mmCIF file as gemmi writes it, N, C-alpha and C atoms, coordinates in Angstrom:
data_model
loop_
_atom_site.group_PDB
_atom_site.id
_atom_site.type_symbol
_atom_site.label_atom_id
_atom_site.label_alt_id
_atom_site.label_comp_id
_atom_site.label_asym_id
_atom_site.label_entity_id
_atom_site.label_seq_id
_atom_site.pdbx_PDB_ins_code
_atom_site.Cartn_x
_atom_site.Cartn_y
_atom_site.Cartn_z
_atom_site.occupancy
_atom_site.B_iso_or_equiv
_atom_site.pdbx_formal_charge
_atom_site.auth_seq_id
_atom_site.auth_asym_id
_atom_site.pdbx_PDB_model_num
ATOM 1 N N . MET Axp A 1 ? 73.954 -66.407 -95.1 1 0 ? 1 A 1
ATOM 2 C CA . MET Axp A 1 ? 74.578 -66.739 -93.802 1 0 ? 1 A 1
ATOM 3 C C . MET Axp A 1 ? 75.376 -68.037 -93.951 1 0 ? 1 A 1
ATOM 4 N N . HIS Axp A 2 ? 76.595 -68.005 -93.438 1 0 ? 2 A 1
ATOM 5 C CA . HIS Axp A 2 ? 77.432 -69.194 -93.522 1 0 ? 2 A 1
ATOM 6 C C . HIS Axp A 2 ? 77.104 -70.158 -92.397 1 0 ? 2 A 1
ATOM 7 N N . ARG Axp A 3 ? 77.267 -71.434 -92.691 1 0 ? 3 A 1
ATOM 8 C CA . ARG Axp A 3 ? 77.097 -72.424 -91.639 1 0 ? 3 A 1
ATOM 9 C C . ARG Axp A 3 ? 78.318 -72.397 -90.73 1 0 ? 3 A 1
ATOM 10 N N . PRO Axp A 4 ? 78.144 -72.65 -89.434 1 0 ? 4 A 1
ATOM 11 C CA . PRO Axp A 4 ? 79.292 -72.616 -88.503 1 0 ? 4 A 1
ATOM 12 C C . PRO Axp A 4 ? 80.414 -73.562 -88.912 1 0 ? 4 A 1
ATOM 13 N N . THR Axp A 5 ? 80.059 -74.723 -89.476 1 0 ? 5 A 1
ATOM 14 C CA . THR Axp A 5 ? 81.107 -75.67 -89.872 1 0 ? 5 A 1
ATOM 15 C C . THR Axp A 5 ? 81.948 -75.101 -91.005 1 0 ? 5 A 1
ATOM 16 N N . ASP Axp A 6 ? 81.321 -74.351 -91.917 1 0 ? 6 A 1
ATOM 17 C CA . ASP Axp A 6 ? 82.079 -73.738 -93.01 1 0 ? 6 A 1
ATOM 18 C C . ASP Axp A 6 ? 83.054 -72.701 -92.47 1 0 ? 6 A 1
ATOM 19 N N . VAL Axp A 7 ? 82.583 -71.904 -91.512 1 0 ? 7 A 1
ATOM 20 C CA . VAL Axp A 7 ? 83.438 -70.861 -90.938 1 0 ? 7 A 1
ATOM 21 C C . VAL Axp A 7 ? 84.609 -71.493 -90.195 1 0 ? 7 A 1
ATOM 22 N N . ILE Axp A 8 ? 84.33 -72.525 -89.4 1 0 ? 8 A 1
ATOM 23 C CA . ILE Axp A 8 ? 85.399 -73.201 -88.656 1 0 ? 8 A 1
ATOM 24 C C . ILE Axp A 8 ? 86.395 -73.829 -89.618 1 0 ? 8 A 1
ATOM 25 N N . GLY Axp A 9 ? 85.896 -74.466 -90.663 1 0 ? 9 A 1
ATOM 26 C CA . GLY Axp A 9 ? 86.782 -75.077 -91.65 1 0 ? 9 A 1
ATOM 27 C C . GLY Axp A 9 ? 87.66 -74.05 -92.335 1 0 ? 9 A 1
ATOM 28 N N . ALA Axp A 10 ? 87.08 -72.906 -92.663 1 0 ? 10 A 1
ATOM 29 C CA . ALA Axp A 10 ? 87.859 -71.85 -93.317 1 0 ? 10 A 1
ATOM 30 C C . ALA Axp A 10 ? 88.944 -71.32 -92.385 1 0 ? 10 A 1
ATOM 31 N N . TRP Axp A 11 ? 88.613 -71.13 -91.118 1 0 ? 11 A 1
ATOM 32 C CA . TRP Axp A 11 ? 89.612 -70.653 -90.15 1 0 ? 11 A 1
ATOM 33 C C . TRP Axp A 11 ? 90.728 -71.673 -89.97 1 0 ? 11 A 1
ATOM 34 N N . LEU Axp A 12 ? 90.364 -72.946 -89.847 1 0 ? 12 A 1
ATOM 35 C CA . LEU Axp A 12 ? 91.387 -73.978 -89.693 1 0 ? 12 A 1
ATOM 36 C C . LEU Axp A 12 ? 92.297 -74.023 -90.912 1 0 ? 12 A 1
ATOM 37 N N . PHE Axp A 13 ? 91.707 -73.909 -92.097 1 0 ? 13 A 1
ATOM 38 C CA . PHE Axp A 13 ? 92.505 -73.918 -93.317 1 0 ? 13 A 1
ATOM 39 C C . PHE Axp A 13 ? 93.451 -72.726 -93.347 1 0 ? 13 A 1
ATOM 40 N N . ALA Axp A 14 ? 92.949 -71.551 -93.005 1 0 ? 14 A 1
ATOM 41 C CA . ALA Axp A 14 ? 93.776 -70.341 -93.026 1 0 ? 14 A 1
ATOM 42 C C . ALA Axp A 14 ? 94.922 -70.449 -92.025 1 0 ? 14 A 1
ATOM 43 N N . VAL Axp A 15 ? 94.617 -70.901 -90.816 1 0 ? 15 A 1
ATOM 44 C CA . VAL Axp A 15 ? 95.658 -71.034 -89.792 1 0 ? 15 A 1
ATOM 45 C C . VAL Axp A 15 ? 96.703 -72.054 -90.225 1 0 ? 15 A 1
ATOM 46 N N . THR Axp A 16 ? 96.246 -73.178 -90.78 1 0 ? 16 A 1
ATOM 47 C CA . THR Axp A 16 ? 97.178 -74.207 -91.242 1 0 ? 16 A 1
ATOM 48 C C . THR Axp A 16 ? 98.087 -73.674 -92.339 1 0 ? 16 A 1
ATOM 49 N N . MET Axp A 17 ? 97.517 -72.942 -93.277 1 0 ? 17 A 1
ATOM 50 C CA . MET Axp A 17 ? 98.317 -72.388 -94.37 1 0 ? 17 A 1
ATOM 51 C C . MET Axp A 17 ? 99.341 -71.394 -93.841 1 0 ? 17 A 1
ATOM 52 N N . VAL Axp A 18 ? 98.931 -70.526 -92.923 1 0 ? 18 A 1
ATOM 53 C CA . VAL Axp A 18 ? 99.855 -69.529 -92.375 1 0 ? 18 A 1
ATOM 54 C C . VAL Axp A 18 ? 101.003 -70.22 -91.648 1 0 ? 18 A 1
ATOM 55 N N . LEU Axp A 19 ? 100.692 -71.219 -90.833 1 0 ? 19 A 1
ATOM 56 C CA . LEU Axp A 19 ? 101.744 -71.927 -90.105 1 0 ? 19 A 1
ATOM 57 C C . LEU Axp A 19 ? 102.669 -72.667 -91.058 1 0 ? 19 A 1
ATOM 58 N N . THR Axp A 20 ? 102.102 -73.279 -92.087 1 0 ? 20 A 1
ATOM 59 C CA . THR Axp A 20 ? 102.924 -74.012 -93.059 1 0 ? 20 A 1
ATOM 60 C C . THR Axp A 20 ? 103.852 -73.071 -93.807 1 0 ? 20 A 1
ATOM 61 N N . ILE Axp A 21 ? 103.308 -71.964 -94.282 1 0 ? 21 A 1
ATOM 62 C CA . ILE Axp A 21 ? 104.133 -70.999 -95.017 1 0 ? 21 A 1
ATOM 63 C C . ILE Axp A 21 ? 105.208 -70.42 -94.109 1 0 ? 21 A 1
ATOM 64 N N . ALA Axp A 22 ? 104.846 -70.121 -92.856 1 0 ? 22 A 1
ATOM 65 C CA . ALA Axp A 22 ? 105.832 -69.574 -91.922 1 0 ? 22 A 1
ATOM 66 C C . ALA Axp A 22 ? 106.954 -70.577 -91.674 1 0 ? 22 A 1
ATOM 67 N N . ALA Axp A 23 ? 106.592 -71.85 -91.492 1 0 ? 23 A 1
ATOM 68 C CA . ALA Axp A 23 ? 107.609 -72.874 -91.247 1 0 ? 23 A 1
ATOM 69 C C . ALA Axp A 23 ? 108.505 -73.051 -92.468 1 0 ? 23 A 1
ATOM 70 N N . LEU Axp A 24 ? 107.908 -73.04 -93.66 1 0 ? 24 A 1
ATOM 71 C CA . LEU Axp A 24 ? 108.699 -73.216 -94.875 1 0 ? 24 A 1
ATOM 72 C C . LEU Axp A 24 ? 109.642 -72.044 -95.102 1 0 ? 24 A 1
ATOM 73 N N . THR Axp A 25 ? 109.145 -70.833 -94.941 1 0 ? 25 A 1
ATOM 74 C CA . THR Axp A 25 ? 110.015 -69.674 -95.163 1 0 ? 25 A 1
ATOM 75 C C . THR Axp A 25 ? 111.109 -69.625 -94.111 1 0 ? 25 A 1
ATOM 76 N N . ARG Axp A 26 ? 110.763 -69.993 -92.877 1 0 ? 26 A 1
ATOM 77 C CA . ARG Axp A 26 ? 111.774 -70.012 -91.822 1 0 ? 26 A 1
ATOM 78 C C . ARG Axp A 26 ? 112.863 -71.027 -92.156 1 0 ? 26 A 1
ATOM 79 N N . ARG Axp A 27 ? 112.438 -72.178 -92.663 1 0 ? 27 A 1
ATOM 80 C CA . ARG Axp A 27 ? 113.401 -73.215 -93.027 1 0 ? 27 A 1
ATOM 81 C C . ARG Axp A 27 ? 114.252 -72.77 -94.216 1 0 ? 27 A 1
ATOM 82 N N . LEU Axp A 28 ? 113.594 -72.223 -95.235 1 0 ? 28 A 1
ATOM 83 C CA . LEU Axp A 28 ? 114.32 -71.821 -96.444 1 0 ? 28 A 1
ATOM 84 C C . LEU Axp A 28 ? 115.294 -70.689 -96.151 1 0 ? 28 A 1
ATOM 85 N N . PHE Axp A 29 ? 114.837 -69.666 -95.433 1 0 ? 29 A 1
ATOM 86 C CA . PHE Axp A 29 ? 115.721 -68.544 -95.144 1 0 ? 29 A 1
ATOM 87 C C . PHE Axp A 29 ? 116.811 -68.949 -94.166 1 0 ? 29 A 1
ATOM 88 N N . GLY Axp A 30 ? 116.508 -69.897 -93.279 1 0 ? 30 A 1
ATOM 89 C CA . GLY Axp A 30 ? 117.532 -70.386 -92.361 1 0 ? 30 A 1
ATOM 90 C C . GLY Axp A 30 ? 118.65 -71.081 -93.111 1 0 ? 30 A 1
ATOM 91 N N . GLU Axp A 31 ? 118.288 -71.88 -94.13 1 0 ? 31 A 1
ATOM 92 C CA . GLU Axp A 31 ? 119.312 -72.563 -94.915 1 0 ? 31 A 1
ATOM 93 C C . GLU Axp A 31 ? 120.035 -71.578 -95.825 1 0 ? 31 A 1
ATOM 94 N N . ALA Axp A 32 ? 119.318 -70.564 -96.303 1 0 ? 32 A 1
ATOM 95 C CA . ALA Axp A 32 ? 119.939 -69.591 -97.203 1 0 ? 32 A 1
ATOM 96 C C . ALA Axp A 32 ? 120.972 -68.749 -96.459 1 0 ? 32 A 1
ATOM 97 N N . MET Axp A 33 ? 120.734 -68.513 -95.173 1 0 ? 33 A 1
ATOM 98 C CA . MET Axp A 33 ? 121.658 -67.695 -94.393 1 0 ? 33 A 1
ATOM 99 C C . MET Axp A 33 ? 122.776 -68.529 -93.78 1 0 ? 33 A 1
ATOM 100 N N . ASN Axp A 34 ? 122.884 -69.796 -94.187 1 0 ? 34 A 1
ATOM 101 C CA . ASN Axp A 34 ? 123.952 -70.678 -93.726 1 0 ? 34 A 1
ATOM 102 C C . ASN Axp A 34 ? 123.999 -70.792 -92.203 1 0 ? 34 A 1
ATOM 103 N N . THR Axp A 35 ? 122.878 -71.104 -91.615 1 0 ? 35 A 1
ATOM 104 C CA . THR Axp A 35 ? 122.87 -71.352 -90.183 1 0 ? 35 A 1
ATOM 105 C C . THR Axp A 35 ? 123.591 -72.665 -89.916 1 0 ? 35 A 1
ATOM 106 N N . PRO Axp A 36 ? 124.174 -72.817 -88.748 1 0 ? 36 A 1
ATOM 107 C CA . PRO Axp A 36 ? 124.841 -74.08 -88.415 1 0 ? 36 A 1
ATOM 108 C C . PRO Axp A 36 ? 123.866 -75.249 -88.504 1 0 ? 36 A 1
ATOM 109 N N . PRO Axp A 37 ? 124.357 -76.451 -88.834 1 0 ? 37 A 1
ATOM 110 C CA . PRO Axp A 37 ? 123.472 -77.601 -89.033 1 0 ? 37 A 1
ATOM 111 C C . PRO Axp A 37 ? 122.627 -77.934 -87.808 1 0 ? 37 A 1
ATOM 112 N N . ASP Axp A 38 ? 123.166 -77.727 -86.614 1 0 ? 38 A 1
ATOM 113 C CA . ASP Axp A 38 ? 122.397 -78.087 -85.421 1 0 ? 38 A 1
ATOM 114 C C . ASP Axp A 38 ? 121.209 -77.148 -85.246 1 0 ? 38 A 1
ATOM 115 N N . GLN Axp A 39 ? 121.333 -75.902 -85.677 1 0 ? 39 A 1
ATOM 116 C CA . GLN Axp A 39 ? 120.194 -74.992 -85.589 1 0 ? 39 A 1
ATOM 117 C C . GLN Axp A 39 ? 119.247 -75.185 -86.768 1 0 ? 39 A 1
ATOM 118 N N . ARG Axp A 40 ? 119.784 -75.624 -87.913 1 0 ? 40 A 1
ATOM 119 C CA . ARG Axp A 40 ? 118.956 -75.762 -89.103 1 0 ? 40 A 1
ATOM 120 C C . ARG Axp A 40 ? 117.905 -76.847 -88.908 1 0 ? 40 A 1
ATOM 121 N N . GLY Axp A 41 ? 118.261 -77.93 -88.252 1 0 ? 41 A 1
ATOM 122 C CA . GLY Axp A 41 ? 117.299 -79.005 -88.054 1 0 ? 41 A 1
ATOM 123 C C . GLY Axp A 41 ? 116.384 -78.774 -86.879 1 0 ? 41 A 1
ATOM 124 N N . GLN Axp A 42 ? 116.598 -77.68 -86.173 1 0 ? 42 A 1
ATOM 125 C CA . GLN Axp A 42 ? 115.875 -77.442 -84.935 1 0 ? 42 A 1
ATOM 126 C C . GLN Axp A 42 ? 114.471 -76.882 -85.166 1 0 ? 42 A 1
ATOM 127 N N . TRP Axp A 43 ? 114.246 -76.25 -86.324 1 0 ? 43 A 1
ATOM 128 C CA . TRP Axp A 43 ? 112.958 -75.593 -86.549 1 0 ? 43 A 1
ATOM 129 C C . TRP Axp A 43 ? 111.814 -76.592 -86.457 1 0 ? 43 A 1
ATOM 130 N N . HIS Axp A 44 ? 112.047 -77.818 -86.939 1 0 ? 44 A 1
ATOM 131 C CA . HIS Axp A 44 ? 110.979 -78.81 -86.928 1 0 ? 44 A 1
ATOM 132 C C . HIS Axp A 44 ? 110.731 -79.294 -85.503 1 0 ? 44 A 1
ATOM 133 N N . HIS Axp A 45 ? 111.787 -79.384 -84.712 1 0 ? 45 A 1
ATOM 134 C CA . HIS Axp A 45 ? 111.647 -79.887 -83.35 1 0 ? 45 A 1
ATOM 135 C C . HIS Axp A 45 ? 110.881 -78.906 -82.479 1 0 ? 45 A 1
ATOM 136 N N . ASP Axp A 46 ? 111.224 -77.626 -82.542 1 0 ? 46 A 1
ATOM 137 C CA . ASP Axp A 46 ? 110.594 -76.713 -81.589 1 0 ? 46 A 1
ATOM 138 C C . ASP Axp A 46 ? 109.266 -76.159 -82.09 1 0 ? 46 A 1
ATOM 139 N N . ARG Axp A 47 ? 108.829 -76.587 -83.279 1 0 ? 47 A 1
ATOM 140 C CA . ARG Axp A 47 ? 107.532 -76.105 -83.743 1 0 ? 47 A 1
ATOM 141 C C . ARG Axp A 47 ? 106.408 -76.727 -82.92 1 0 ? 47 A 1
ATOM 142 N N . GLY Axp A 48 ? 106.484 -78.027 -82.646 1 0 ? 48 A 1
ATOM 143 C CA . GLY Axp A 48 ? 105.449 -78.661 -81.85 1 0 ? 48 A 1
ATOM 144 C C . GLY Axp A 48 ? 105.638 -78.425 -80.367 1 0 ? 48 A 1
ATOM 145 N N . ASP Axp A 49 ? 106.806 -77.957 -80.017 1 0 ? 49 A 1
ATOM 146 C CA . ASP Axp A 49 ? 107.183 -77.765 -78.624 1 0 ? 49 A 1
ATOM 147 C C . ASP Axp A 49 ? 106.894 -76.355 -78.136 1 0 ? 49 A 1
ATOM 148 N N . ARG Axp A 50 ? 106.531 -75.481 -79.055 1 0 ? 50 A 1
ATOM 149 C CA . ARG Axp A 50 ? 106.501 -74.052 -78.73 1 0 ? 50 A 1
ATOM 150 C C . ARG Axp A 50 ? 105.484 -73.736 -77.646 1 0 ? 50 A 1
ATOM 151 N N . ASP Axp A 51 ? 104.322 -74.407 -77.685 1 0 ? 51 A 1
ATOM 152 C CA . ASP Axp A 51 ? 103.285 -74.1 -76.711 1 0 ? 51 A 1
ATOM 153 C C . ASP Axp A 51 ? 103.73 -74.464 -75.306 1 0 ? 51 A 1
ATOM 154 N N . THR Axp A 52 ? 104.339 -75.629 -75.139 1 0 ? 52 A 1
ATOM 155 C CA . THR Axp A 52 ? 104.768 -76.03 -73.807 1 0 ? 52 A 1
ATOM 156 C C . THR Axp A 52 ? 105.91 -75.148 -73.326 1 0 ? 52 A 1
ATOM 157 N N . GLN Axp A 53 ? 106.791 -74.745 -74.236 1 0 ? 53 A 1
ATOM 158 C CA . GLN Axp A 53 ? 107.875 -73.849 -73.845 1 0 ? 53 A 1
ATOM 159 C C . GLN Axp A 53 ? 107.319 -72.508 -73.392 1 0 ? 53 A 1
ATOM 160 N N . ALA Axp A 54 ? 106.357 -71.982 -74.143 1 0 ? 54 A 1
ATOM 161 C CA . ALA Axp A 54 ? 105.784 -70.691 -73.789 1 0 ? 54 A 1
ATOM 162 C C . ALA Axp A 54 ? 105.063 -70.788 -72.445 1 0 ? 54 A 1
ATOM 163 N N . LEU Axp A 55 ? 104.336 -71.876 -72.236 1 0 ? 55 A 1
ATOM 164 C CA . LEU Axp A 55 ? 103.603 -72.023 -70.987 1 0 ? 55 A 1
ATOM 165 C C . LEU Axp A 55 ? 104.556 -72.165 -69.808 1 0 ? 55 A 1
ATOM 166 N N . SER Axp A 56 ? 105.621 -72.95 -69.97 1 0 ? 56 A 1
ATOM 167 C CA . SER Axp A 56 ? 106.55 -73.122 -68.864 1 0 ? 56 A 1
ATOM 168 C C . SER Axp A 56 ? 107.309 -71.831 -68.604 1 0 ? 56 A 1
ATOM 169 N N . TRP Axp A 57 ? 107.578 -71.056 -69.679 1 0 ? 57 A 1
ATOM 170 C CA . TRP Axp A 57 ? 108.277 -69.793 -69.505 1 0 ? 57 A 1
ATOM 171 C C . TRP Axp A 57 ? 107.373 -68.782 -68.81 1 0 ? 57 A 1
ATOM 172 N N . LEU Axp A 58 ? 106.079 -68.807 -69.152 1 0 ? 58 A 1
ATOM 173 C CA . LEU Axp A 58 ? 105.149 -67.881 -68.523 1 0 ? 58 A 1
ATOM 174 C C . LEU Axp A 58 ? 104.924 -68.246 -67.061 1 0 ? 58 A 1
ATOM 175 N N . SER Axp A 59 ? 104.958 -69.533 -66.758 1 0 ? 59 A 1
ATOM 176 C CA . SER Axp A 59 ? 104.684 -69.934 -65.385 1 0 ? 59 A 1
ATOM 177 C C . SER Axp A 59 ? 105.882 -69.678 -64.473 1 0 ? 59 A 1
ATOM 178 N N . ARG Axp A 60 ? 107.072 -69.487 -65.069 1 0 ? 60 A 1
ATOM 179 C CA . ARG Axp A 60 ? 108.26 -69.176 -64.271 1 0 ? 60 A 1
ATOM 180 C C . ARG Axp A 60 ? 108.824 -67.83 -64.736 1 0 ? 60 A 1
ATOM 181 N N . PRO Axp A 61 ? 108.248 -66.721 -64.269 1 0 ? 61 A 1
ATOM 182 C CA . PRO Axp A 61 ? 108.625 -65.418 -64.81 1 0 ? 61 A 1
ATOM 183 C C . PRO Axp A 61 ? 110.063 -65.008 -64.503 1 0 ? 61 A 1
ATOM 184 N N . GLY Axp A 62 ? 110.676 -65.579 -63.477 1 0 ? 62 A 1
ATOM 185 C CA . GLY Axp A 62 ? 112.01 -65.136 -63.11 1 0 ? 62 A 1
ATOM 186 C C . GLY Axp A 62 ? 113.118 -65.781 -63.915 1 0 ? 62 A 1
ATOM 187 N N . SER Axp A 63 ? 112.863 -66.945 -64.492 1 0 ? 63 A 1
ATOM 188 C CA . SER Axp A 63 ? 113.947 -67.692 -65.128 1 0 ? 63 A 1
ATOM 189 C C . SER Axp A 63 ? 114.053 -67.343 -66.6 1 0 ? 63 A 1
ATOM 190 N N . SER Axp A 64 ? 115.275 -67.293 -67.098 1 0 ? 64 A 1
ATOM 191 C CA . SER Axp A 64 ? 115.472 -66.921 -68.498 1 0 ? 64 A 1
ATOM 192 C C . SER Axp A 64 ? 115.643 -68.147 -69.378 1 0 ? 64 A 1
ATOM 193 N N . ASP Axp A 65 ? 116.039 -69.29 -68.821 1 0 ? 65 A 1
ATOM 194 C CA . ASP Axp A 65 ? 116.208 -70.467 -69.685 1 0 ? 65 A 1
ATOM 195 C C . ASP Axp A 65 ? 114.933 -71.297 -69.66 1 0 ? 65 A 1
ATOM 196 N N . HIS Axp A 66 ? 114.45 -71.639 -70.858 1 0 ? 66 A 1
ATOM 197 C CA . HIS Axp A 66 ? 113.18 -72.353 -70.936 1 0 ? 66 A 1
ATOM 198 C C . HIS Axp A 66 ? 113.367 -73.815 -71.284 1 0 ? 66 A 1
ATOM 199 N N . ARG Axp A 67 ? 114.583 -74.311 -71.308 1 0 ? 67 A 1
ATOM 200 C CA . ARG Axp A 67 ? 114.829 -75.738 -71.522 1 0 ? 67 A 1
ATOM 201 C C . ARG Axp A 67 ? 115.924 -76.178 -70.581 1 0 ? 67 A 1
């Protein structure tokens, strides 16, 4: 039987790795596809912002612009 702290640590590690790999591939493929510079630097900005954007978008179902 695993200790709860081991299980939590493993989940946190897995989630962190998935998010890191997703961010890196998004950045690499974004640069490879020659996205405009203003969009290329945006991935880092909206990564920490995504939760608040999603929450504000969910709380206002009628509006299409979330910023």
